[in-house]
Every structure is written in C-alpha cells, then in structure tokens.
C-alpha positions in Angstrom: -20.3 -35.6 17.5 -22.9 -32.9 18.0 -20.4 -30.4 19.3 -18.1 -31.0 16.3 -20.8 -30.4 13.6 -22.3 -27.3 15.3 -18.9 -25.7 15.7 -17.6 -25.9 12.1 -17.5 -22.7 10.0 -17.9 -24.6 6.8 -18.6 -28.2 5.6 -18.5 -30.0 2.3 -18.7 -33.6 1.2 -20.0 -35.9 -1.5 -21.5 -39.3 -1.3 -23.9 -42.0 -2.4 -27.0 -43.7 -1.2 -27.8 -47.4 -1.8 -31.2 -48.9 -1.2 -31.8 -52.5 -0.1 -35.1 -54.5 0.0 -35.1 -57.7 2.0 -31.3 -57.6 2.0 -31.0 -57.3 -1.8 -29.5 -54.1 -3.2 -31.6 -52.1 -5.7 -30.0 -51.7 -9.1 -30.0 -47.9 -9.0 -28.0 -45.5 -6.8 -28.2 -41.8 -5.8 -25.3 -39.4 -5.6 -25.2 -36.1 -3.6 -23.1 -33.2 -2.6 -23.4 -30.9 0.5 -22.0 -27.4 0.9 -22.6 -25.4 4.0 -21.2 -22.1 5.3 -22.2 -20.7 8.6 -24.5 -19.2 9.7 -27.1 -20.6 7.3 -26.0 -20.9 3.7 -26.7 -24.4 2.3 -26.6 -26.1 -1.0 -27.6 -29.7 -1.4 -27.7 -31.4 -4.8 -28.5 -35.0 -5.8 -28.8 -37.2 -8.9 -31.3 -40.0 -8.5 -32.0 -43.2 -10.4 -28.4 -43.7 -11.6 -28.3 -47.0 -13.3 -32.1 -47.5 -12.9 -33.8 -49.8 -15.5 -37.2 -48.0 -14.8 -36.6 -44.3 -14.3 -34.4 -41.7 -16.1 -31.5 -40.2 -14.2 -32.8 -37.0 -12.6 -30.9 -34.0 -11.0 -32.2 -32.0 -8.1 -30.8 -29.0 -6.2 -31.8 -27.1 -3.1 -30.0 -23.9 -2.1 -30.6 -21.4 0.7 -29.2 -18.1 1.8 -31.0 -18.2 5.1 -33.6 -15.6 4.3 -34.3 -17.1 0.8 -34.5 -20.7 -0.2 -35.0 -22.3 -3.7 -35.3 -25.7 -5.3 -34.9 -26.9 -8.9 -35.6 -30.3 -10.5 -34.5 -31.5 -14.0 -37.9 -33.0 -14.7 -39.6 -29.7 -13.9 -37.0 -27.1 -14.8 -38.2 -24.1 -13.0 -36.9 -22.4 -9.9 -39.3 -22.8 -7.0 -39.2 -20.3 -4.1 -39.8 -22.0 -0.8 -41.4 -20.6 2.3 -38.3 -21.4 4.3 -35.3 -23.8 4.4 -37.1 -26.3 6.7 -40.0 -26.7 4.2 -37.6 -27.3 1.4 -35.7 -29.9 3.3 -39.0 -31.5 4.3 -39.8 -31.7 0.6 -36.4 -33.3 -0.3 -36.2 -35.7 2.7 -38.1 -38.6 1.2 -36.7 -38.5 -2.3 -33.1 -38.2 -0.9 -33.5 -41.1 1.5 -32.9 -38.6 4.4 -29.4 -37.5 3.1 -30.7 -33.9 2.8 -31.6 -34.1 6.5 -29.0 -36.3 8.4 -25.9 -34.2 8.1 -27.4 -30.7 7.5 -29.5 -31.0 10.7 -26.3 -31.6 12.7 -24.8 -28.4 11.1 -27.8 -26.2 11.8 -30.7 -27.2 14.0 -33.3 -25.5 11.9 -32.3 -27.7 9.0 -34.0 -30.6 10.8 -37.6 -31.7 11.2 -37.3 -35.4 11.9 -35.1 -37.1 14.5 -31.5 -35.8 14.9 -28.8 -38.4 14.9 -27.5 -37.2 18.3 -30.9 -37.9 19.9 -31.3 -41.6 19.0 -33.0 -43.8 21.6 -31.0 -46.4 23.4 -27.7 -45.7 21.7 -25.0 -48.3 22.1 -21.6 -49.0 20.6 -21.5 -52.2 18.5 -17.8 -52.1 18.2 -15.0 -50.5 16.2 -14.6 -50.9 12.4 -12.5 -49.5 9.6 -14.6 -48.0 6.9 -12.8 -46.8 3.8 -9.5 -46.3 5.7 -11.1 -44.4 8.6 -11.1 -46.0 12.1 -14.7 -45.7 13.3 -17.0 -46.4 16.2 -20.1 -48.3 15.0 -23.1 -46.9 16.9 -26.7 -48.2 16.9 -29.8 -46.4 18.0 -33.5 -46.1 17.4 -35.6 -43.4 15.7 -39.2 -42.7 14.9 -41.6 -44.8 12.8 -39.7 -48.1 13.6 -36.5 -46.7 12.1 -33.2 -48.1 13.3 -29.9 -46.3 12.7 -26.3 -47.4 12.6 -23.6 -44.7 12.4 -19.9 -45.2 11.4 -18.3 -42.3 13.3 -14.7 -41.4 12.9 -12.7 -42.0 16.1 -10.2 -39.2 15.5 -12.6 -36.4 14.3 -16.2 -37.5 15.2 -17.4 -37.0 11.7 -19.8 -39.4 10.1 -18.6 -41.7 7.3 -21.7 -43.9 6.9 -25.3 -44.1 8.0 -27.5 -47.2 7.7 -31.2 -46.6 8.2 -33.4 -49.7 8.5 -37.1 -50.0 8.3 -39.1 -53.3 8.2 -38.2 -54.9 4.9 -36.2 -51.9 3.6 -32.9 -50.2 4.4 -30.5 -47.6 2.9 -26.8 -46.9 3.3 -25.6 -43.3 3.0 -21.9 -42.9 2.4 -20.0 -39.6 3.0 -16.6 -39.1 1.3 -14.2 -36.2 0.7 -15.3 -34.4 3.9 -13.8 -30.9 4.2 -14.4 -28.6 7.2 -13.4 -25.0 7.9 -12.1 -24.5 4.3 -12.8 -21.5 2.0 -15.9 -22.0 -0.1 -16.5 -20.3 -3.4 -19.8 -18.4 -3.6 -20.5 -20.4 -6.7 -20.8 -23.5 -4.7 -23.6 -22.0 -2.6 -25.8 -20.8 -5.5 -27.3 -22.4 -8.6 -27.9 -21.3 -12.2 -30.3 -23.6 -14.1 -28.9 -24.9 -17.4 -30.3 -23.2 -20.5 -33.4 -25.0 -21.8 -33.5 -26.4 -25.3 -36.1 -23.8 -26.2 -33.8 -20.9 -25.1 -30.9 -22.4 -26.9 -32.9 -22.4 -30.1 -33.9 -18.8 -29.6 -30.3 -17.7 -29.0 
C-alpha cells in the first residue's frame, strides 16, 4: 500500500465522512475532494455540516504549491498564508476528521504529522469484504491516543476505499470514491480563487 501511494504521479478522489457517537450516526456529513500532483502540489477542499440542524454548511479549502501554502474558509473569507504545508494540514486535521491527513500523508510524507496508516501497531487482516463493488482486505491496527483503525484496502490495486477511526465513544467513517491515479490534472484543480464577496459584487 505504501509503495503504491508514494509512486503515483498524480492522485484525485472525492468522498464523505460520517461521524458516529455510541454507535449512532450524527445527522450531518462532510464531503471532500483531494487533488495531488507530484512532487508537492496539493489541494484539499471540504464542505462541513451538510444536513446539520445546528451549524450552517461551511466550505474550506487548502492548497499548496510546495513552497507556498494557503487556506480559505467560507465563514472567514480571507486567504491565509501558512508557514508550510504541514502547519496547514495540522490546522485542518481535526475539523476534517483526519481526511486531510490520511491519504495525503501516504502520497507525500511531509504532509503527515500524526500516525501514518502504514505504521499502525499490531496490524491484522480481519478478512475480505466487498465495499462498493471493490474486493477489499479489511485490516485493523492501532494508533496514538487510543485510536483504532480499520482500512478497506483494494485487493487488486492496494488503494484505500474506506477508513474507520474509532475512539472511546466516538468513531468516523471516511469513504473514498472516484479514485484516479496518474491522470492529467488541470492547473485549475490545484489552485483556488475565492468567490467574489457580496460587498465587491455591489461595488462592481
């Protein structure tokens, strides 16, 4: 798995994260998209609180050209310049339920700052399972801070389709779909132009 991710020239996917508390799924979801081109160009975008009865739906984006990294959030619509890509990913890790970290850290090691999915403790295969038409190995292992992981890993390509992260009383499921590797990537997919604010629209 590690060799596959570190060898790809480009990677793209989209997915969703579902949270569970005491086995009950939370009402809201999060969607995300990942675009990566080697050596170090990354764009991660997410929309949080989809369907939430408590918080408004909010869009976030992180993009990095290697030597320059930026973030933007709909609720605070200004481009923020980050010290480096690791600090930006650290900032997004919690609010993305680790989805900004799990796959990007496999693609480029300096995108990681917590445990890497290929370094889980006491890994073991729980069995084989079909997930969304993909034949997968289901693998379990431990992480830091009492985290436990389960990974649904494609048998034919060693690409991750699903990650379940479990804490005491809380868990999340991260789904990856539409995975594309080594395909041409438009430069537009690696950059971001904030939408025009209402104030600027009025001025124009």
